[in-house]
C-alpha positions in Angstrom: 83.8 100.0 77.1 85.3 100.4 73.7 84.2 97.8 71.2 87.0 95.8 69.5 87.2 97.3 66.0 90.9 96.9 65.0 92.1 93.3 65.3 95.6 94.3 64.3 96.1 96.1 67.6 97.0 93.5 70.2 98.8 94.0 73.5 99.7 91.5 76.1 100.2 91.5 79.9 102.7 88.7 80.6 103.4 88.5 84.3 105.5 85.9 86.0 103.7 84.1 88.9 106.3 85.1 91.5 104.1 86.7 94.2 102.0 89.7 94.7 101.1 92.3 92.0 103.2 95.4 92.6 102.6 98.9 91.4 105.0 98.8 88.5 103.5 95.5 87.2 100.0 96.9 87.6 100.8 100.1 85.7 102.2 98.0 82.8 99.0 96.0 82.7 96.9 99.1 82.9 98.8 100.9 80.0 98.6 97.7 77.9 94.9 97.6 78.5 94.4 101.3 77.8 96.4 101.1 74.6 94.4 98.2 73.4 91.0 99.7 74.3 91.8 103.2 73.1 92.7 101.8 69.7 89.9 99.3 69.5 92.2 96.3 69.9 92.6 93.2 72.0 94.1 92.8 75.5 95.8 89.4 76.1 96.9 87.8 79.3 99.8 85.4 79.1 101.4 83.7 82.1 105.2 83.4 81.9 106.2 80.6 84.2 109.4 79.3 82.7 111.4 80.5 85.6 110.5 77.6 87.8 112.9 78.6 90.6 110.9 81.8 91.3 107.5 80.2 90.8 105.2 80.8 93.8 102.1 78.6 94.4 98.9 80.6 94.3 100.5 83.5 92.4 98.5 82.9 89.2 95.3 83.2 91.2 96.6 86.5 92.6 97.1 87.7 89.0 93.5 86.8 88.0 92.1 88.3 91.2 94.0 91.5 90.8 93.1 92.1 87.2 89.4 91.4 87.9 89.4 93.6 91.0 91.1 96.4 89.0 88.6 96.0 86.1 91.3 95.1 83.6 89.4 92.3 81.9 91.4 90.4 79.3 90.0 89.3 75.9 92.2 86.2 75.7 94.0 84.2 78.3 94.6 80.9 80.1 91.2 80.9 81.8 89.1 82.0 78.8 91.1 80.7 75.8 91.5 82.3 72.5 92.8 81.7 69.0 96.5 81.8 70.0 96.7 79.5 73.0 97.9 78.0 75.1 98.5 81.1 77.1 100.8 79.6 79.7 104.5 79.4 78.7 105.1 76.1 80.4 102.4 74.6 78.2 104.2 75.9 75.1 107.5 74.2 75.8 107.6 72.2 72.6 107.6 75.4 70.6 110.9 77.1 71.7 113.6 74.6 71.0 112.9 74.2 67.3 113.0 78.0 66.9 116.4 78.1 68.7 117.7 75.3 66.5 116.5 77.2 63.5 118.7 80.1 64.5 121.6 77.8 64.8 121.1 76.5 61.3 120.8 80.0 59.9 124.1 81.1 61.6 122.4 83.4 64.1 122.9 81.3 67.2 125.3 78.5 68.4 125.7 75.7 70.9 127.6 76.7 74.0 129.1 73.8 76.0 130.8 76.0 78.7 130.5 74.6 82.2 129.1 76.6 85.1 132.5 76.5 86.7 134.2 78.0 83.6 131.5 80.7 83.4 131.9 81.5 87.1 135.7 81.8 86.8 135.2 84.0 83.8 132.8 86.2 85.7 135.1 86.4 88.6 138.0 87.4 86.5 136.0 90.2 84.9 137.0 92.5 82.1 135.3 90.5 79.3 133.4 92.8 77.0 129.8 91.6 76.6 129.9 89.4 79.7 130.9 86.2 77.9 134.1 85.5 75.9 132.3 83.7 73.0 134.5 80.6 73.7 132.1 78.3 71.8 131.0 80.7 69.1 133.4 79.3 66.4 133.6 75.7 67.3 133.9 73.5 64.3 130.8 71.5 63.1 132.7 68.3 63.9 133.4 69.4 67.5 129.8 70.5 68.0 128.5 67.1 66.6 130.9 65.2 68.9 129.7 67.1 72.0 126.1 66.6 71.1 126.5 62.9 70.5 128.4 62.6 73.8 125.5 64.2 75.6 127.5 67.2 76.8 125.1 69.7 78.5 124.7 72.9 76.4 122.8 76.1 76.0 122.0 77.9 72.8 123.4 81.4 72.5 122.4 84.2 70.1 125.3 85.2 67.8 125.5 88.9 68.0 127.1 91.0 65.3 130.6 92.1 66.4 130.6 95.4 64.4 128.3 98.1 63.5 125.3 99.4 65.5 121.6 98.6 66.0 119.0 101.3 66.1 115.4 100.9 67.2 112.5 103.3 67.7 110.5 103.6 70.9 107.2 105.5 71.1 108.3 107.2 74.3 112.1 107.6 74.1 112.4 108.0 70.3 115.3 106.5 68.3 118.0 104.7 70.3 121.2 103.4 68.9 123.4 100.7 70.6 126.9 99.6 69.5 126.7 95.9 68.6 130.0 95.2 70.3 128.3 96.0 73.6 125.7 93.2 73.1 126.3 89.9 74.9 125.8 86.6 73.1 122.7 86.0 75.3 121.3 82.6 76.1 118.2 81.7 74.2 117.7 78.1 75.4 118.9 77.0 78.9 120.5 73.7 79.7 117.3 72.4 81.1 115.5 72.9 77.8 113.6 75.9 79.1 113.8 79.1 77.0 115.1 82.3 78.6 112.6 85.0 79.4 113.7 87.2 76.5 113.6 84.4 73.9 110.2 83.0 75.0 108.9 86.6 74.8 109.9 87.0 71.2 108.5 83.7 70.1 105.2 84.1 71.9 104.7 87.7 70.9 105.2 86.8 67.3 103.0 83.8 67.3 100.3 85.7 69.2 100.5 88.6 66.7 101.3 91.1 69.5 101.5 94.6 67.9 102.6 96.7 70.9 105.1 95.6 73.4 104.7 97.6 76.6 107.3 97.3 79.4 109.5 99.2 81.8 112.4 101.4 80.6 114.8 98.9 82.3 114.3 96.8 79.2 115.5 99.4 76.8 119.0 97.9 76.8 117.6 94.5 75.8 115.6 95.7 72.9 118.5 95.6 70.3 118.8 91.9 71.1 115.1 91.4 70.6 115.2 93.2 67.2 118.2 91.2 66.0 116.3 88.1 66.8 113.2 89.3 65.0 115.4 90.2 62.0 117.1 86.8 62.0 113.7 85.1 61.7 112.5 87.6 59.1 109.6 88.7 61.4 108.0 92.1 61.7 109.2 94.0 64.7 106.4 95.2 67.1 105.8 98.7 68.3 107.7 99.4 71.5 106.4 101.4 74.4 108.9 101.7 77.2 107.5 103.2 80.4 109.4 105.5 82.8 110.6 104.4 86.2 108.4 104.7 89.2 110.2 106.3 92.1 109.4 106.1 95.8 109.7 108.9 98.4 112.3 108.3 101.1 112.0 109.5 104.7 114.5 112.3 104.1 112.5 113.7 101.1 114.7 112.2 98.4 113.5 109.7 95.9 114.8 106.3 94.8 113.5 103.6 92.5 110.4 101.9 93.9 111.4 98.3 94.5 109.4 95.6 92.7 109.6 93.5 95.8 108.5 96.2 98.2 105.5 94.9 100.0 104.0 98.3 100.7 103.5 98.7 96.9 101.5 95.6 96.4 98.0 96.0 95.0 96.4 93.8 97.6 98.3 95.6 100.4 96.9 98.9 99.2 93.4 97.6 99.1 93.9 96.2 102.6 95.0 99.6 103.7 91.6 101.0 102.6 92.4 102.3 99.1 89.7 101.6 96.6 90.7 99.7 93.4 89.2 102.5 91.3 91.2 105.1 93.0 94.4 103.0 92.8 93.9 102.5 89.0 93.1 106.2 88.5 96.2 107.3 90.3 98.5 104.7 88.7 97.3 105.8 85.3 98.8 109.3 86.0 102.2 107.8 87.1 103.8 108.5 83.8 100.9 109.6 81.6 99.6 113.2 81.3 96.0 113.8 79.9 95.6 116.5 77.3 93.5 118.7 79.8 93.8 119.2 83.5 91.4 116.4 84.4 92.6 114.2 87.2 89.7 112.0 88.3 88.9 109.4 85.6 86.7 106.3 85.6 88.3 103.3 83.7 85.9 103.9 80.8 87.0 107.6 80.7 90.6 106.5 80.7 90.0 104.3 77.7 88.7 107.2 75.8 91.3 109.8 76.9 94.5 107.6 76.8 97.0 108.1 74.1 100.6 106.8 73.8 102.0 110.3 73.0 101.0 111.4 76.5 103.4 109.0 78.2 106.4 110.8 79.7 110.1 109.9 79.7 110.5 111.4 83.2 110.4 109.1 86.2 107.1 109.3 88.2 107.0 109.5 92.0 104.6 107.3 93.9 103.0 109.6 96.4 100.8 108.0 99.1 99.4 111.5 100.0 98.2 112.0 96.4 96.8 108.5 96.3 94.9 109.2 99.5 93.5 112.4 98.0 92.2 110.4 95.0 90.7 107.9 97.4 88.9 110.7 99.3 87.5 112.0 96.0 86.0 108.7 95.1 84.5 108.2 98.6 82.9 111.7 98.4 81.3 110.9 95.0 79.4 107.9 96.5 75.7 107.9 97.1 74.5 107.2 100.7 73.7 103.6 99.7 77.1 103.1 98.0 78.9 104.6 101.0 77.1 102.3 103.5 77.9 99.3 101.3 81.5 100.4 101.1 81.7 101.0 104.9 80.0 97.6 105.9 83.3 95.9 107.0 83.8 98.8 109.5 80.1 99.2 110.4 80.1 95.5 111.5 82.4 96.6 114.3 79.9 99.1 115.7 76.6 97.3 116.6 75.3 100.5 118.1 75.1 102.1 114.6 71.8 100.6 113.6 70.3 101.2 110.1 68.2 104.1 111.3 71.5 105.9 112.1 73.0 105.2 108.6 72.0 108.7 107.3 73.7 110.4 110.3 76.7 108.1 110.0 77.1 108.9 106.3 76.6 112.6 107.0 79.5 112.8 109.5 81.9 110.2 108.1 81.8 110.4 104.3 83.3 113.9 104.2 85.9 113.1 106.8 87.6 109.9 105.7 90.0 109.2 102.9 90.5 105.5 103.7 88.1 102.9 105.1 90.1 102.0 108.3 89.8 105.7 109.4 86.2 104.9 110.4 87.5 102.8 113.3 90.2 105.3 114.1 87.6 108.2 114.3 84.8 106.2 116.0 86.8 104.0 118.4 85.4 105.9 121.3 82.0 104.4 120.7 83.3 100.9 121.6 85.1 101.9 124.8 85.3 105.0 126.9 88.9 105.8 127.6 90.2 106.7 131.0 90.6 110.3 129.8 92.3 113.2 131.5 89.9 115.6 133.2 91.9 118.4 131.8 89.9 117.8 128.5 87.1 119.7 130.1 89.2 122.8 130.1 89.1 124.5 126.7 90.5 128.0 126.4 88.8 129.0 123.2 85.4 127.9 124.4 86.3 129.2 127.9 85.2 126.0 129.6 86.5 125.0 133.0 86.2 121.8 135.1 83.9 123.7 137.6 81.7 125.0 134.8 81.6 121.6 133.1 80.4 120.0 136.3 77.7 122.6 136.7 76.6 122.0 133.2 76.5 118.2 133.5 74.4 118.6 136.7 71.9 120.7 134.7 71.6 118.6 131.5 71.7 115.1 132.9 68.2 115.1 134.5 66.6 116.5 131.3 68.5 114.1 129.0 66.8 111.2 130.9 63.4 112.6 129.9 64.0 113.9 126.4 63.2 112.1 123.1 66.4 110.7 121.6 66.3 112.4 118.2 68.6 114.9 116.5 66.0 117.7 116.5 65.0 117.2 120.2 68.6 117.0 121.5 69.8 119.9 119.4 66.8 122.0 120.4 67.2 121.3 124.1 71.0 121.9 124.2 71.1 125.0 122.1 67.9 126.3 123.9 69.6 125.8 127.2 72.6 127.9 126.1 70.3 130.6 124.8 68.2 130.6 128.0 71.3 131.0 130.1 72.7 133.7 127.9 75.9 131.7 127.1 77.6 130.4 124.0 76.6 126.9 122.8 80.1 125.6 123.3 79.8 126.0 127.1 77.0 123.4 127.0 78.2 121.2 124.1 81.8 120.8 125.1 81.3 119.2 128.5 78.6 116.9 127.1 80.8 115.8 124.3 83.8 115.2 126.5 81.9 113.2 129.0 80.2 111.1 126.3 83.3 110.5 124.1 86.3 110.9 126.4 88.3 112.5 123.5 88.8 116.0 122.3 88.2 115.3 118.6 85.2 113.5 117.3 83.4 113.4 113.9 80.3 115.5 114.5 79.5 117.4 117.6 77.8 116.6 120.9 74.4 115.8 119.4 75.9 113.4 116.9 78.0 111.6 119.5 74.9 111.2 121.7 72.9 109.7 118.9 75.6 107.3 117.8 76.1 106.0 121.4 72.4 105.5 122.0 70.5 106.9 125.0 71.5 104.3 127.6 75.2 104.3 127.0 75.4 108.1 126.5 73.6 108.7 129.9 75.8 106.2 131.6 79.0 108.0 130.3 77.7 111.5 131.2 76.9 110.3 134.7 80.4 108.8 135.0 81.9 112.1 133.9 79.8 114.1 136.3 80.9 111.8 139.2 84.6 112.0 138.2 84.5 115.8 138.1 82.7 116.0 141.4 85.2 113.8 143.2 88.2 115.6 141.7 86.9 119.0 142.6 85.9 118.0 146.1 89.4 117.0 147.0 
């Protein structure tokens, strides 16, 4: 991994502990990690838990687990410390109010004593530019003092300029200008003493010396408010990197914004569906970023070397499960036999008949054929139970097999299979030799044997592989059952 060489470069991932880690959040974390590592900087984890109403027990552990599983190891954070802690916002509560009051003293913020009822009525009436009518913006010092001494509940609002415009630069979207009259006098400090998300972000990013603020493009409209706050304090404005939207495919082929609360896009859900963390990270890296060459498959270390901010696109990216599955398949096929067996262990445990001596065969037939782990059970389910299959399966037009011919073939092979050594070479040599000796195609021998043994038209591997995976006793039992069923059906 890239060695930290530029302490001035500092990014932070600052999730709220509100549940699972969704794709959009994970991509933000990944890009922040890649920016830090590609520039030799520091990747910081900060937990933003000031929204107590949305706090979910156990969500912080999910954040730790997800980052660890994804390989996004932070350099500073609540669990490992650092020079700029604490790294949990609720543990920094004493910091925010003095800064809000400092803005009041400098004329860049004010106390607002409006009740919830007044604000609700105002909202219901509509038509107020900026969302709030600035009712308390110009209260006299005497009136403010009187309210404070009387213990009237208040919030602290940012005092936005009413004229002119604010321009800021974003690394992805370029220069963006917003008319100041469109900016609401946003709340900085809530009535419960907790800072708002935006205000806490500004304070913490400054105190933690964050150089690059990376977030979704939905925050573009909030950026002028951030900058006016930075300027009010006389602080240096960070470098902004706003990321394009991630869209999802609808059933009708159209696309719409991928919901942050859509369970199917959670990292843990994707892993549970059989997607490898490495493949998920590789795919998500390409949702909005284009490498300079045509390379698609990257290790995390390769991403750190190849990533650059100027490769991030403005255009929305579409989350495509088929493409993710392709990536997953590529990662599976790159595994060694030992790695594949280790990867497949959760599935192998379901198939006690696949003993270690069969692992090479299992790898040979399954590794090229699956793109997700659960597909092993889907493709090998016949090993666990012989289905009550339709005898029409013995009829195959291309192979020219019939039920009568299949019965004849099973009558021929069954006695010999009882005697033969149960190895790949011996089985293959016998079955292909039988076809050659009879002057017929291999399929006329193999198809009936495979149908009788598996009870399904499609299996990974052919008749010999199916026989080996089943084991001699079970395979012979099934072939005898198929022979009897065919005999009874044809005798009627």
